[in-house]
Residue, then its C-alpha position, 0 to 999 in steps of 0.5 A: m166909671d170909677n173915678e180912681i179906676r178912670n184915674d188909672l188910665t192916660k189921657g189917649e186912652g180916656q178919649w178913647l174910651d170916650e169915643h168908644f162909649k159915644n159910637i155904642e150910644r150912637k148905634i143904641l139908639e138907632e137900633a132903639r129908632n129901629l124897634a119904634r118903627i117896626d113896632g109901627r111908633e115914630k118916638i122911643e118909648p122906655k121899652d125900645i132902650p134896653q131890648a136896643a141895648l141888647k144888641y151890645s150887651p158882654g156876651v156878644r160881639y163889638p161892634d158885628d157878629p162873625s162872619f160866616w167864615e171867622r165861625f166857621l174857621s174858629s170850630i176846626s182843630g187842628v185835628t181835623l186840618i190835619s185828618a183832613i189832609l192825610a184822608i186826601a192824600f190816602g184817597i189819591l193813593g189808594a185812586a192811583t193803585g186801585k188798593d182797597s187798603y187804602y180807602d179803609i185808611v181813608k175811612i179812619f181818618a173821615g171819622a176823625i174829621v167828624g169826630s174832632t170837627s164836632t167836638g169844636v162845634i159843641s166848644t164852640i157853641r159852650r163859649k156862647 
C-alpha cells in the first residue's frame, strides 16, 4: 500500500486492514491448496495462486457470494412489490364478487410484475 495513504490511517484502521489482508491471504492459500489437490498434486504450484485469488478479486463480494435470498430480494423493486399487492387485492375482490372486470385489472398488474421484475434482473446482471 502506498505509504502516503497508509499514513492517513489511524493505528486501529491500519491494524484492521493488516488483519483483513492476512485473512484474505489465508483464504487464497487454502483455495490454492484445494486447487492443487483437485489437480492431484500435493504442493501448490505458481499457477494455483492467481487462480485462487480470482475468487477474492474486485468485483466478487468478500467473504462470500450473496445468498439466494439476498440476490432475490435485490432484484425486487418497489413497483414489483406494489403491483403484486394490488394484483392479490383485486384477485380477492374478483373472487369475492365474481366479477370478471377485477380479473382484467389483475392481468394488468401481473404484466407490471413481469416487466418490473425483468428490469430488476437485467440491472442486477449489468452491475455484475
